[in-house]
N, CA, C and O atoms as CSV, one atom per row, in Angstrom:
chain,resi,resn,atom,element,x,y,z
A,1,MET,N,N,-24.360,31.593,14.958
A,1,MET,CA,C,-24.279,31.539,13.239
A,1,MET,C,C,-22.989,30.979,13.027
A,1,MET,O,O,-22.090,31.169,13.845
A,2,LEU,N,N,-22.837,30.353,12.070
A,2,LEU,CA,C,-21.453,30.054,11.485
A,2,LEU,C,C,-21.162,31.033,10.310
A,2,LEU,O,O,-22.031,31.523,9.589
A,3,ARG,N,N,-20.076,31.210,10.233
A,3,ARG,CA,C,-19.344,32.153,9.243
A,3,ARG,C,C,-18.150,31.299,8.538
A,3,ARG,O,O,-17.134,31.045,9.184
A,4,TYR,N,N,-18.259,30.993,7.588
A,4,TYR,CA,C,-17.015,30.535,7.048
A,4,TYR,C,C,-17.030,31.043,5.699
A,4,TYR,O,O,-18.003,30.756,5.001
A,5,GLY,N,N,-16.018,31.817,5.179
A,5,GLY,CA,C,-15.655,32.576,4.104
A,5,GLY,C,C,-14.893,31.471,3.061
A,5,GLY,O,O,-14.169,30.603,3.548
A,6,SER,N,N,-15.085,31.552,1.735
A,6,SER,CA,C,-14.507,30.691,1.023
A,6,SER,C,C,-13.056,30.721,1.400
A,6,SER,O,O,-12.613,29.572,1.385
A,7,SER,N,N,-12.171,31.591,1.725
A,7,SER,CA,C,-10.902,31.496,2.031
A,7,SER,C,C,-10.404,30.592,2.970
A,7,SER,O,O,-9.366,29.939,2.860
A,8,HIS,N,N,-11.573,30.582,4.342
A,8,HIS,CA,C,-11.225,29.526,5.205
A,8,HIS,C,C,-11.337,28.027,4.659
A,8,HIS,O,O,-10.639,27.073,5.002
A,9,TYR,N,N,-12.263,28.045,3.831
A,9,TYR,CA,C,-12.688,26.541,3.408
A,9,TYR,C,C,-11.466,26.221,2.575
A,9,TYR,O,O,-11.129,25.037,2.553
A,10,ALA,N,N,-10.618,27.259,1.757
A,10,ALA,CA,C,-9.738,26.807,0.705
A,10,ALA,C,C,-8.548,26.593,1.743
A,10,ALA,O,O,-7.692,25.761,1.443
A,11,ARG,N,N,-8.464,27.123,2.660
A,11,ARG,CA,C,-7.049,26.718,3.566
A,11,ARG,C,C,-7.366,25.539,4.105
A,11,ARG,O,O,-6.331,24.887,4.247
A,12,ILE,N,N,-8.497,24.840,4.545
A,12,ILE,CA,C,-8.850,23.763,5.060
A,12,ILE,C,C,-8.569,22.554,4.031
A,12,ILE,O,O,-8.048,21.507,4.416
A,13,LYS,N,N,-8.893,22.742,2.902
A,13,LYS,CA,C,-8.726,21.891,1.749
A,13,LYS,C,C,-7.089,22.143,1.647
A,13,LYS,O,O,-6.415,21.172,1.992
A,14,GLU,N,N,-6.566,22.992,1.338
A,14,GLU,CA,C,-4.852,23.074,1.407
A,14,GLU,C,C,-4.381,22.241,2.259
A,14,GLU,O,O,-3.746,21.228,1.966
A,15,ALA,N,N,-4.672,22.625,3.400
A,15,ALA,CA,C,-3.937,21.790,4.518
A,15,ALA,C,C,-4.237,20.424,4.565
A,15,ALA,O,O,-3.285,19.695,4.846
A,16,GLU,N,N,-5.557,19.778,4.317
A,16,GLU,CA,C,-5.772,18.623,3.855
A,16,GLU,C,C,-4.837,17.748,2.850
A,16,GLU,O,O,-4.255,16.674,3.003
A,17,GLU,N,N,-4.945,18.765,1.625
A,17,GLU,CA,C,-4.224,18.212,0.397
A,17,GLU,C,C,-2.707,17.997,0.555
A,17,GLU,O,O,-2.113,17.097,-0.039
A,18,ALA,N,N,-2.024,19.001,1.513
A,18,ALA,CA,C,-0.544,18.972,1.820
A,18,ALA,C,C,-0.354,17.629,2.846
A,18,ALA,O,O,0.658,16.938,2.723
A,19,LYS,N,N,-1.292,17.329,3.776
A,19,LYS,CA,C,-1.219,16.108,4.505
A,19,LYS,C,C,-1.201,14.788,3.727
A,19,LYS,O,O,-0.409,13.861,3.896
A,20,ARG,N,N,-2.064,14.847,2.970
A,20,ARG,CA,C,-2.526,13.577,2.020
A,20,ARG,C,C,-1.084,13.612,1.104
A,20,ARG,O,O,-0.498,12.549,0.901
A,21,ALA,N,N,-0.662,14.616,0.681
A,21,ALA,CA,C,0.618,14.304,-0.220
A,21,ALA,C,C,1.658,13.842,0.605
A,21,ALA,O,O,2.397,13.017,0.068
A,22,LEU,N,N,1.926,14.169,1.831
A,22,LEU,CA,C,2.937,13.711,2.627
A,22,LEU,C,C,2.745,12.419,2.916
A,22,LEU,O,O,3.665,11.609,2.804
A,23,ALA,N,N,1.535,12.078,3.320
A,23,ALA,CA,C,1.492,10.531,3.496
A,23,ALA,C,C,1.573,9.806,2.219
A,23,ALA,O,O,1.762,8.594,2.322
A,24,GLU,N,N,1.454,10.365,0.878
A,24,GLU,CA,C,1.449,9.584,-0.178
A,24,GLU,C,C,3.052,9.431,-0.729
A,24,GLU,O,O,3.390,8.664,-1.631
A,25,ARG,N,N,3.721,10.097,-0.178
A,25,ARG,CA,C,5.300,10.378,-0.762
A,25,ARG,C,C,6.231,9.348,-0.663
A,25,ARG,O,O,6.564,8.834,0.405
A,26,LEU,N,N,6.680,9.023,-1.820
A,26,LEU,CA,C,7.601,7.522,-1.778
A,26,LEU,C,C,8.989,7.782,-1.674
A,26,LEU,O,O,9.668,8.231,-2.597
A,27,VAL,N,N,9.428,7.484,-0.488
A,27,VAL,CA,C,10.763,7.554,0.072
A,27,VAL,C,C,11.750,6.335,-0.288
A,27,VAL,O,O,11.417,5.161,-0.450
A,28,GLU,N,N,13.030,6.878,-0.374
A,28,GLU,CA,C,14.091,5.679,-1.067
A,28,GLU,C,C,13.736,4.304,-0.286
A,28,GLU,O,O,13.256,3.327,-0.859
A,29,ALA,N,N,14.044,4.360,1.141
A,29,ALA,CA,C,13.945,2.814,1.623
A,29,ALA,C,C,13.085,2.913,2.742
A,29,ALA,O,O,13.695,2.821,3.807
A,30,PRO,N,N,11.875,3.068,2.840
A,30,PRO,CA,C,10.923,3.287,3.819
A,30,PRO,C,C,10.947,2.011,5.026
A,30,PRO,O,O,10.962,0.812,4.747
A,31,ALA,N,N,10.947,2.516,6.249
A,31,ALA,CA,C,11.347,1.417,7.264
A,31,ALA,C,C,9.585,0.824,7.404
A,31,ALA,O,O,9.540,-0.110,8.205
A,32,GLY,N,N,8.606,1.069,6.983
A,32,GLY,CA,C,7.354,0.300,7.155
A,32,GLY,C,C,6.538,0.624,6.032
A,32,GLY,O,O,7.005,1.463,5.262
A,33,PRO,N,N,5.380,0.122,5.762
A,33,PRO,CA,C,4.620,0.141,4.666
A,33,PRO,C,C,4.430,1.525,4.244
A,33,PRO,O,O,4.292,2.364,5.135
A,34,ILE,N,N,4.400,1.921,2.935
A,34,ILE,CA,C,3.973,3.175,2.402
A,34,ILE,C,C,2.251,2.971,2.054
A,34,ILE,O,O,1.657,1.991,1.604
A,35,ILE,N,N,1.794,4.199,2.425
A,35,ILE,CA,C,0.496,4.431,1.658
A,35,ILE,C,C,0.337,4.854,0.454
A,35,ILE,O,O,0.729,5.928,-0.003
A,36,LEU,N,N,-0.582,3.525,-0.398
A,36,LEU,CA,C,-0.534,3.680,-1.901
A,36,LEU,C,C,-1.877,4.248,-2.177
A,36,LEU,O,O,-2.810,4.046,-1.401
A,37,THR,N,N,-2.003,4.954,-3.261
A,37,THR,CA,C,-3.426,5.433,-3.414
A,37,THR,C,C,-3.309,5.352,-5.104
A,37,THR,O,O,-2.370,4.890,-5.752
A,38,GLY,N,N,-4.567,5.951,-5.608
A,38,GLY,CA,C,-4.767,5.889,-7.197
A,38,GLY,C,C,-3.538,6.696,-7.592
A,38,GLY,O,O,-2.768,6.327,-8.478
A,39,ARG,N,N,-3.358,8.093,-6.713
A,39,ARG,CA,C,-2.476,8.847,-7.375
A,39,ARG,C,C,-0.728,8.516,-7.267
A,39,ARG,O,O,0.041,9.255,-7.882
A,40,ASN,N,N,-0.263,7.504,-6.546
A,40,ASN,CA,C,0.878,7.085,-6.494
A,40,ASN,C,C,1.284,5.737,-6.827
A,40,ASN,O,O,2.459,5.379,-6.911
A,41,PHE,N,N,0.478,5.153,-6.975
A,41,PHE,CA,C,0.428,3.573,-7.104
A,41,PHE,C,C,1.103,3.050,-8.463
A,41,PHE,O,O,1.698,1.973,-8.442
A,42,ASP,N,N,1.023,3.738,-9.544
A,42,ASP,CA,C,1.689,3.138,-10.811
A,42,ASP,C,C,3.403,3.787,-10.576
A,42,ASP,O,O,4.380,3.220,-11.065
A,43,GLN,N,N,3.476,4.854,-9.874
A,43,GLN,CA,C,4.751,5.270,-9.642
A,43,GLN,C,C,5.456,4.474,-8.749
A,43,GLN,O,O,6.587,4.152,-9.112
A,44,ALA,N,N,5.069,4.081,-7.682
A,44,ALA,CA,C,5.494,3.063,-6.732
A,44,ALA,C,C,6.029,2.032,-7.571
A,44,ALA,O,O,7.238,1.823,-7.667
A,45,ILE,N,N,5.018,1.293,-8.270
A,45,ILE,CA,C,5.299,0.023,-9.063
A,45,ILE,C,C,6.472,0.206,-10.080
A,45,ILE,O,O,7.144,-0.782,-10.373
A,46,GLN,N,N,6.750,1.433,-10.637
A,46,GLN,CA,C,7.970,1.737,-11.614
A,46,GLN,C,C,9.110,2.089,-10.756
A,46,GLN,O,O,10.239,1.841,-11.180
A,47,LYS,N,N,8.923,2.766,-9.327
A,47,LYS,CA,C,10.225,3.231,-8.672
A,47,LYS,C,C,11.020,2.155,-7.744
A,47,LYS,O,O,12.214,2.244,-7.459
A,48,TYR,N,N,10.162,1.156,-7.341
A,48,TYR,CA,C,11.022,0.148,-6.405
A,48,TYR,C,C,10.789,-1.108,-7.130
A,48,TYR,O,O,9.720,-1.563,-7.536
A,49,PRO,N,N,12.240,-1.696,-7.242
A,49,PRO,CA,C,12.718,-2.582,-7.933
A,49,PRO,C,C,11.681,-4.016,-7.434
A,49,PRO,O,O,11.345,-4.889,-8.234
A,50,MET,N,N,11.345,-4.007,-6.159
A,50,MET,CA,C,10.642,-5.132,-5.509
A,50,MET,C,C,9.488,-4.555,-4.458
A,50,MET,O,O,9.815,-4.050,-3.384
A,51,LEU,N,N,8.173,-4.679,-4.860
A,51,LEU,CA,C,7.142,-4.019,-4.202
A,51,LEU,C,C,6.150,-4.997,-4.011
A,51,LEU,O,O,5.817,-5.790,-4.892
A,52,VAL,N,N,5.569,-4.953,-2.642
A,52,VAL,CA,C,4.633,-6.119,-2.361
A,52,VAL,C,C,3.445,-4.982,-1.860
A,52,VAL,O,O,3.613,-4.071,-1.049
A,53,VAL,N,N,2.317,-5.298,-2.531
A,53,VAL,CA,C,1.240,-4.322,-2.263
A,53,VAL,C,C,0.157,-5.002,-1.438
A,53,VAL,O,O,-0.620,-5.716,-2.072
A,54,ASP,N,N,-0.010,-4.899,-0.183
A,54,ASP,CA,C,-1.067,-5.384,0.743
A,54,ASP,C,C,-2.559,-4.812,0.435
A,54,ASP,O,O,-2.986,-3.879,1.116
A,55,CYS,N,N,-3.250,-5.316,-0.476
A,55,CYS,CA,C,-4.955,-4.723,-0.732
A,55,CYS,C,C,-5.865,-5.083,0.468
A,55,CYS,O,O,-6.334,-6.192,0.725
A,56,TRP,N,N,-5.983,-4.198,0.990
A,56,TRP,CA,C,-6.785,-4.355,2.150
A,56,TRP,C,C,-8.205,-3.316,2.262
A,56,TRP,O,O,-8.367,-2.409,1.445
A,57,ALA,N,N,-9.169,-3.577,3.356
A,57,ALA,CA,C,-10.131,-2.298,3.755
A,57,ALA,C,C,-10.321,-2.283,5.035
A,57,ALA,O,O,-10.150,-3.360,5.608
A,58,GLU,N,N,-10.654,-1.295,5.719
A,58,GLU,CA,C,-10.707,-1.156,7.097
A,58,GLU,C,C,-11.833,-2.092,7.835
A,58,GLU,O,O,-11.767,-2.369,9.033
A,59,TRP,N,N,-12.748,-2.486,7.067
A,59,TRP,CA,C,-13.761,-3.462,7.472
A,59,TRP,C,C,-13.470,-4.731,7.900
A,59,TRP,O,O,-14.101,-5.325,8.775
A,60,CYS,N,N,-12.223,-5.294,7.104
A,60,CYS,CA,C,-11.683,-6.405,6.739
A,60,CYS,C,C,-10.973,-7.084,7.914
A,60,CYS,O,O,-9.753,-6.944,8.004
A,61,SER,N,N,-11.653,-7.823,8.838
A,61,SER,CA,C,-10.975,-8.801,9.839
A,61,SER,C,C,-9.737,-9.482,9.398
A,61,SER,O,O,-8.715,-9.468,10.084
A,62,PRO,N,N,-9.818,-10.013,8.378
A,62,PRO,CA,C,-8.487,-10.937,7.981
A,62,PRO,C,C,-7.595,-9.743,7.835
A,62,PRO,O,O,-6.595,-9.811,8.549
A,63,CYS,N,N,-7.706,-8.538,7.009
A,63,CYS,CA,C,-6.551,-7.755,6.652
A,63,CYS,C,C,-6.049,-7.137,8.077
A,63,CYS,O,O,-4.929,-6.628,8.108
A,64,ARG,N,N,-6.721,-7.164,9.069
A,64,ARG,CA,C,-6.311,-6.509,10.493
A,64,ARG,C,C,-5.533,-7.418,11.197
A,64,ARG,O,O,-4.815,-7.163,12.164
A,65,ILE,N,N,-5.773,-8.841,10.487
A,65,ILE,CA,C,-4.832,-10.072,11.290
A,65,ILE,C,C,-3.242,-9.783,10.393
A,65,ILE,O,O,-2.193,-9.636,11.020
A,66,ILE,N,N,-3.295,-9.745,9.105
A,66,ILE,CA,C,-2.123,-9.523,8.446
A,66,ILE,C,C,-1.272,-8.284,8.479
A,66,ILE,O,O,-0.095,-8.287,8.117
A,67,ALA,N,N,-1.830,-7.356,8.871
A,67,ALA,CA,C,-1.431,-5.941,8.902
A,67,ALA,C,C,-0.050,-6.106,9.771
A,67,ALA,O,O,0.985,-5.614,9.320
A,68,PRO,N,N,-0.046,-6.754,10.930
A,68,PRO,CA,C,1.052,-6.685,11.815
A,68,PRO,C,C,2.485,-7.710,11.092
A,68,PRO,O,O,3.662,-7.706,11.452
A,69,VAL,N,N,1.941,-8.369,10.182
A,69,VAL,CA,C,2.980,-9.598,9.310
A,69,VAL,C,C,3.645,-8.443,8.392
A,69,VAL,O,O,4.840,-8.181,8.258
A,70,ILE,N,N,2.618,-7.886,7.854
A,70,ILE,CA,C,3.228,-6.716,6.757
A,70,ILE,C,C,4.388,-5.824,7.518
A,70,ILE,O,O,5.522,-5.666,7.066
A,71,GLU,N,N,3.983,-5.366,8.539
A,71,GLU,CA,C,4.588,-4.464,9.130
A,71,GLU,C,C,6.227,-4.907,9.504
A,71,GLU,O,O,7.296,-4.335,9.292
A,72,ALA,N,N,5.874,-6.197,10.156
A,72,ALA,CA,C,7.311,-6.794,10.315
A,72,ALA,C,C,8.134,-7.102,9.296
A,72,ALA,O,O,9.352,-6.937,9.363
A,73,LEU,N,N,7.574,-7.535,8.361
A,73,LEU,CA,C,8.318,-7.946,7.017
A,73,LEU,C,C,9.032,-6.693,6.472
A,73,LEU,O,O,10.236,-6.603,6.230
A,74,ALA,N,N,7.895,-5.543,6.286
A,74,ALA,CA,C,8.719,-4.340,5.872
A,74,ALA,C,C,9.803,-3.926,6.364
A,74,ALA,O,O,10.698,-3.543,5.611
A,75,ARG,N,N,9.977,-3.912,7.980
A,75,ARG,CA,C,11.174,-3.695,8.993
A,75,ARG,C,C,12.125,-4.720,8.408
A,75,ARG,O,O,13.060,-4.199,7.800
A,76,GLN,N,N,12.127,-6.106,8.436
A,76,GLN,CA,C,13.092,-6.943,8.185
A,76,GLN,C,C,13.832,-7.175,6.513
A,76,GLN,O,O,14.868,-7.748,6.175
A,77,TYR,N,N,12.913,-6.545,5.820
A,77,TYR,CA,C,13.362,-6.400,4.456
A,77,TYR,C,C,13.512,-5.241,4.205
A,77,TYR,O,O,13.246,-5.111,3.010
A,78,GLN,N,N,13.839,-4.120,4.714
A,78,GLN,CA,C,14.009,-2.787,4.552
A,78,GLN,C,C,15.015,-2.715,3.670
A,78,GLN,O,O,15.953,-3.476,3.908
A,79,GLY,N,N,15.109,-2.003,2.685
A,79,GLY,CA,C,16.279,-1.745,1.526
A,79,GLY,C,C,16.262,-2.840,0.543
A,79,GLY,O,O,16.923,-2.668,-0.481
A,80,GLN,N,N,15.527,-4.082,0.712
A,80,GLN,CA,C,15.294,-4.977,-0.364
A,80,GLN,C,C,13.997,-5.044,-1.028
A,80,GLN,O,O,13.862,-5.237,-2.236
A,81,ILE,N,N,12.985,-4.865,-0.139
A,81,ILE,CA,C,11.608,-4.983,-0.547
A,81,ILE,C,C,10.782,-4.084,0.059
A,81,ILE,O,O,10.565,-4.290,1.253
A,82,VAL,N,N,10.116,-2.868,-0.599
A,82,VAL,CA,C,9.335,-2.148,-0.194
A,82,VAL,C,C,7.985,-2.618,-0.331
A,82,VAL,O,O,7.624,-3.131,-1.391
A,83,PHE,N,N,6.824,-2.425,1.126
A,83,PHE,CA,C,5.668,-2.773,1.421
A,83,PHE,C,C,4.639,-1.682,1.175
A,83,PHE,O,O,4.918,-0.546,1.559
A,84,GLY,N,N,3.733,-1.863,0.707
A,84,GLY,CA,C,2.810,-0.732,0.602
A,84,GLY,C,C,1.305,-1.191,0.796
A,84,GLY,O,O,0.900,-2.262,0.345
A,85,LYS,N,N,0.665,-0.480,1.361
A,85,LYS,CA,C,-0.903,-0.784,1.778
A,85,LYS,C,C,-1.738,0.251,0.611
A,85,LYS,O,O,-1.453,1.429,0.397
A,86,LEU,N,N,-2.852,-0.556,-0.072
A,86,LEU,CA,C,-3.829,-0.176,-0.880
A,86,LEU,C,C,-4.917,-0.256,-0.365
A,86,LEU,O,O,-5.417,-1.375,-0.483
A,87,ASP,N,N,-5.493,0.449,0.153
A,87,ASP,CA,C,-7.212,0.609,0.667
A,87,ASP,C,C,-7.913,0.526,-0.430
A,87,ASP,O,O,-7.985,1.609,-1.010
A,88,VAL,N,N,-8.585,-0.535,-1.060
A,88,VAL,CA,C,-9.391,-0.894,-2.020
A,88,VAL,C,C,-10.691,-0.317,-2.048
A,88,VAL,O,O,-11.256,-0.124,-3.125
A,89,ASP,N,N,-11.224,-0.016,-0.935
A,89,ASP,CA,C,-12.592,1.066,-0.815
A,89,ASP,C,C,-12.394,2.234,-1.359
A,89,ASP,O,O,-13.314,2.788,-1.962
A,90,HIS,N,N,-11.008,2.875,-1.223
A,90,HIS,CA,C,-10.766,3.996,-1.821
A,90,HIS,C,C,-10.060,4.429,-3.076
A,90,HIS,O,O,-10.019,5.505,-3.674
A,91,ASN,N,N,-9.475,3.155,-3.302
A,91,ASN,CA,C,-8.892,3.169,-4.560
A,91,ASN,C,C,-9.211,2.032,-5.588
A,91,ASN,O,O,-8.359,1.239,-5.988
A,92,GLN,N,N,-10.954,2.030,-6.104
A,92,GLN,CA,C,-11.258,1.045,-6.428
A,92,GLN,C,C,-10.630,0.909,-7.833
A,92,GLN,O,O,-10.368,-0.234,-8.207
A,93,GLU,N,N,-10.410,1.753,-8.500
A,93,GLU,CA,C,-9.328,1.747,-10.003
A,93,GLU,C,C,-8.643,0.507,-10.080
A,93,GLU,O,O,-8.936,-0.489,-10.742
A,94,ALA,N,N,-7.660,0.714,-9.287
A,94,ALA,CA,C,-6.519,-0.024,-9.180
A,94,ALA,C,C,-7.081,-1.553,-8.752
A,94,ALA,O,O,-6.807,-2.545,-9.429
A,95,ALA,N,N,-7.694,-1.592,-7.845
A,95,ALA,CA,C,-8.391,-3.153,-7.148
A,95,ALA,C,C,-9.170,-3.666,-8.596
A,95,ALA,O,O,-9.085,-4.864,-8.868
A,96,MET,N,N,-9.759,-2.962,-9.315
A,96,MET,CA,C,-10.368,-3.650,-10.337
A,96,MET,C,C,-9.538,-3.810,-11.611
A,96,MET,O,O,-10.000,-4.432,-12.568
A,97,ARG,N,N,-8.275,-3.240,-11.641
A,97,ARG,CA,C,-7.405,-3.211,-12.838
A,97,ARG,C,C,-6.327,-4.637,-12.560
A,97,ARG,O,O,-5.735,-5.313,-13.401
A,98,TYR,N,N,-6.349,-4.765,-11.103
A,98,TYR,CA,C,-5.733,-6.253,-10.941
A,98,TYR,C,C,-6.526,-7.375,-10.253
A,98,TYR,O,O,-6.041,-8.314,-9.623
A,99,GLN,N,N,-8.119,-7.064,-10.528
A,99,GLN,CA,C,-9.165,-7.989,-10.253
A,99,GLN,C,C,-8.940,-8.644,-8.850
A,99,GLN,O,O,-8.668,-9.822,-8.616
A,100,ILE,N,N,-9.129,-7.538,-7.904
A,100,ILE,CA,C,-8.863,-7.979,-6.551
A,100,ILE,C,C,-10.483,-8.395,-5.928
A,100,ILE,O,O,-11.211,-7.553,-5.402
A,101,MET,N,N,-10.830,-9.721,-6.092
A,101,MET,CA,C,-12.103,-10.058,-5.562
A,101,MET,C,C,-12.092,-10.439,-4.053
A,101,MET,O,O,-13.174,-10.366,-3.469
A,102,SER,N,N,-11.036,-10.823,-3.381
A,102,SER,CA,C,-10.958,-11.298,-2.241
A,102,SER,C,C,-9.969,-10.315,-1.487
A,102,SER,O,O,-9.078,-9.814,-2.171
A,103,ILE,N,N,-10.030,-10.048,-0.372
A,103,ILE,CA,C,-8.823,-9.278,0.620
A,103,ILE,C,C,-8.803,-10.020,1.681
A,103,ILE,O,O,-9.799,-10.652,2.034
A,104,PRO,N,N,-7.556,-10.046,2.394
A,104,PRO,CA,C,-6.382,-9.461,2.251
A,104,PRO,C,C,-5.776,-10.039,0.640
A,104,PRO,O,O,-5.997,-11.212,0.339
A,105,THR,N,N,-5.231,-9.387,-0.054
A,105,THR,CA,C,-4.686,-9.868,-1.321
A,105,THR,C,C,-3.283,-9.113,-1.556
A,105,THR,O,O,-3.201,-7.892,-1.685
A,106,LEU,N,N,-2.224,-9.973,-1.592
A,106,LEU,CA,C,-0.641,-9.311,-1.900
A,106,LEU,C,C,-0.341,-9.482,-2.915
A,106,LEU,O,O,-0.088,-10.634,-3.268
A,107,LEU,N,N,-0.233,-8.333,-3.879
A,107,LEU,CA,C,0.143,-8.110,-5.248
A,107,LEU,C,C,1.838,-7.893,-5.305
A,107,LEU,O,O,2.354,-6.876,-4.843
A,108,ILE,N,N,2.581,-8.922,-5.897
A,108,ILE,CA,C,4.036,-8.752,-5.752
A,108,ILE,C,C,4.703,-8.375,-7.267
A,108,ILE,O,O,4.627,-9.056,-8.290
A,109,PHE,N,N,5.298,-7.232,-7.104
A,109,PHE,CA,C,5.673,-6.627,-8.205
A,109,PHE,C,C,7.295,-6.678,-8.143
A,109,PHE,O,O,7.939,-6.370,-7.140
A,110,LYS,N,N,7.860,-7.121,-9.387
A,110,LYS,CA,C,9.248,-7.065,-9.620
A,110,LYS,C,C,9.547,-6.326,-11.010
A,110,LYS,O,O,9.056,-6.618,-12.100
A,111,GLU,N,N,10.362,-5.418,-10.760
A,111,GLU,CA,C,11.342,-4.345,-11.828
A,111,GLU,C,C,9.800,-4.152,-12.893
A,111,GLU,O,O,9.650,-4.472,-14.072
A,112,GLY,N,N,8.837,-3.523,-11.945
A,112,GLY,CA,C,7.552,-3.276,-12.757
A,112,GLY,C,C,6.757,-4.119,-13.107
A,112,GLY,O,O,5.825,-3.628,-13.744
A,113,GLN,N,N,6.702,-5.303,-12.960
A,113,GLN,CA,C,5.919,-6.377,-13.303
A,113,GLN,C,C,5.208,-6.985,-12.297
A,113,GLN,O,O,5.707,-7.199,-11.192
A,114,LEU,N,N,3.897,-7.328,-12.641
A,114,LEU,CA,C,3.252,-8.273,-11.242
A,114,LEU,C,C,3.778,-9.785,-11.707
A,114,LEU,O,O,3.775,-10.284,-12.833
A,115,VAL,N,N,4.236,-10.342,-10.417
A,115,VAL,CA,C,5.184,-11.651,-10.726
A,115,VAL,C,C,4.239,-12.690,-9.640
A,115,VAL,O,O,4.322,-13.910,-9.782
A,116,GLY,N,N,3.477,-12.177,-8.717
A,116,GLY,CA,C,2.801,-13.115,-7.888
A,116,GLY,C,C,1.834,-12.519,-7.206
A,116,GLY,O,O,1.946,-11.333,-6.897
A,117,THR,N,N,0.736,-13.258,-6.868
A,117,THR,CA,C,-0.634,-12.891,-6.145
A,117,THR,C,C,-0.757,-13.770,-5.084
A,117,THR,O,O,-0.895,-14.934,-5.462
A,118,LYS,N,N,-0.755,-13.603,-3.825
A,118,LYS,CA,C,-1.232,-14.146,-2.618
A,118,LYS,C,C,-2.592,-13.913,-2.173
A,118,LYS,O,O,-2.809,-12.703,-2.243
A,119,ILE,N,N,-3.597,-14.546,-1.747
A,119,ILE,CA,C,-4.670,-14.362,-1.269
A,119,ILE,C,C,-4.957,-14.814,0.042
A,119,ILE,O,O,-4.578,-15.967,0.250
A,120,GLY,N,N,-5.661,-14.096,1.229
A,120,GLY,CA,C,-5.624,-14.369,2.495
A,120,GLY,C,C,-4.902,-13.816,3.503
A,120,GLY,O,O,-4.198,-12.830,3.282
A,121,ALA,N,N,-4.983,-14.358,4.677
A,121,ALA,CA,C,-4.584,-13.679,5.951
A,121,ALA,C,C,-3.174,-14.965,6.076
A,121,ALA,O,O,-3.447,-16.091,6.493
A,122,LEU,N,N,-2.031,-14.676,5.750
A,122,LEU,CA,C,-1.269,-15.844,5.659
A,122,LEU,C,C,-0.071,-15.658,6.653
A,122,LEU,O,O,0.424,-14.535,6.747
A,123,PRO,N,N,0.404,-16.655,7.370
A,123,PRO,CA,C,1.405,-16.357,8.370
A,123,PRO,C,C,2.612,-15.859,7.984
A,123,PRO,O,O,3.073,-16.132,6.876
A,124,ARG,N,N,3.246,-15.077,8.856
A,124,ARG,CA,C,4.656,-14.304,8.281
A,124,ARG,C,C,5.558,-15.378,7.617
A,124,ARG,O,O,6.159,-15.055,6.592
A,125,ASN,N,N,5.706,-16.688,8.142
A,125,ASN,CA,C,6.619,-17.665,7.505
A,125,ASN,C,C,6.125,-17.605,5.898
A,125,ASN,O,O,6.839,-17.250,4.959
A,126,ALA,N,N,4.655,-18.063,5.816
A,126,ALA,CA,C,4.209,-18.355,4.438
A,126,ALA,C,C,4.644,-17.295,3.460
A,126,ALA,O,O,5.017,-17.579,2.322
A,127,VAL,N,N,4.583,-15.963,3.971
A,127,VAL,CA,C,4.645,-14.632,3.117
A,127,VAL,C,C,5.976,-14.577,3.079
A,127,VAL,O,O,6.333,-14.065,2.017
A,128,GLY,N,N,7.136,-14.966,3.969
A,128,GLY,CA,C,8.426,-14.618,3.653
A,128,GLY,C,C,9.002,-15.840,2.815
A,128,GLY,O,O,10.016,-15.586,2.165
A,129,GLU,N,N,8.566,-16.952,2.751
A,129,GLU,CA,C,8.737,-17.991,2.004
A,129,GLU,C,C,8.493,-17.721,0.302
A,129,GLU,O,O,9.143,-18.174,-0.640
A,130,GLU,N,N,7.469,-16.935,0.300
A,130,GLU,CA,C,6.908,-16.583,-1.040
A,130,GLU,C,C,7.724,-15.560,-1.638
A,130,GLU,O,O,8.015,-15.640,-2.832
A,131,LEU,N,N,8.133,-14.576,-0.897
A,131,LEU,CA,C,8.811,-13.333,-1.277
A,131,LEU,C,C,10.548,-13.992,-1.522
A,131,LEU,O,O,11.301,-13.424,-2.313
A,132,LEU,N,N,10.986,-15.208,-0.742
A,132,LEU,CA,C,12.424,-15.323,-1.103
A,132,LEU,C,C,12.405,-15.980,-2.513
A,132,LEU,O,O,13.471,-16.385,-2.978
A,133,LYS,N,N,11.116,-16.120,-3.299
A,133,LYS,CA,C,11.478,-16.574,-4.675
A,133,LYS,C,C,11.766,-15.663,-5.533
A,133,LYS,O,O,12.227,-15.959,-6.636
A,134,TYR,N,N,11.488,-14.140,-5.071
A,134,TYR,CA,C,11.839,-13.329,-5.868
A,134,TYR,C,C,12.845,-12.364,-5.539
A,134,TYR,O,O,13.126,-11.459,-6.325
A,135,VAL,N,N,13.400,-12.498,-4.434
A,135,VAL,CA,C,14.610,-11.840,-3.973
A,135,VAL,C,C,16.027,-12.187,-4.686
A,135,VAL,O,O,16.484,-13.314,-4.494
A,136,ASN,N,N,16.572,-11.490,-5.304
A,136,ASN,CA,C,17.944,-11.824,-5.597
A,136,ASN,C,C,18.985,-12.164,-4.676
A,136,ASN,O,O,20.114,-12.427,-5.091
């Protein structure tokens, strides 16, 4: 027999919520891509002067191809550009707001405004060249 009281369930939910809040925390100069969700997406756009959002999904092969590119660029541009990852399957409202029809899609924000969109698993140099247009 299983006996789980409501307090046990509440502790599990509380621990999950604390873990999720830690993962969604927006740090000053992240060394890698940050996790974006519907709860911190707008805040991230306003917080970071330059933000590149990788819109992806777990099942997407091209998304897995571009993931190491995003990781490398996040390290290369640390302190200048913040990179974030938005799982469109779990954050459909943001995906609809920016009309994400294909993934991977990169959304480029500068000073809180969407200034560029790139679709597809682009090579590192192509993404880097695109970003240079927006870096001061």
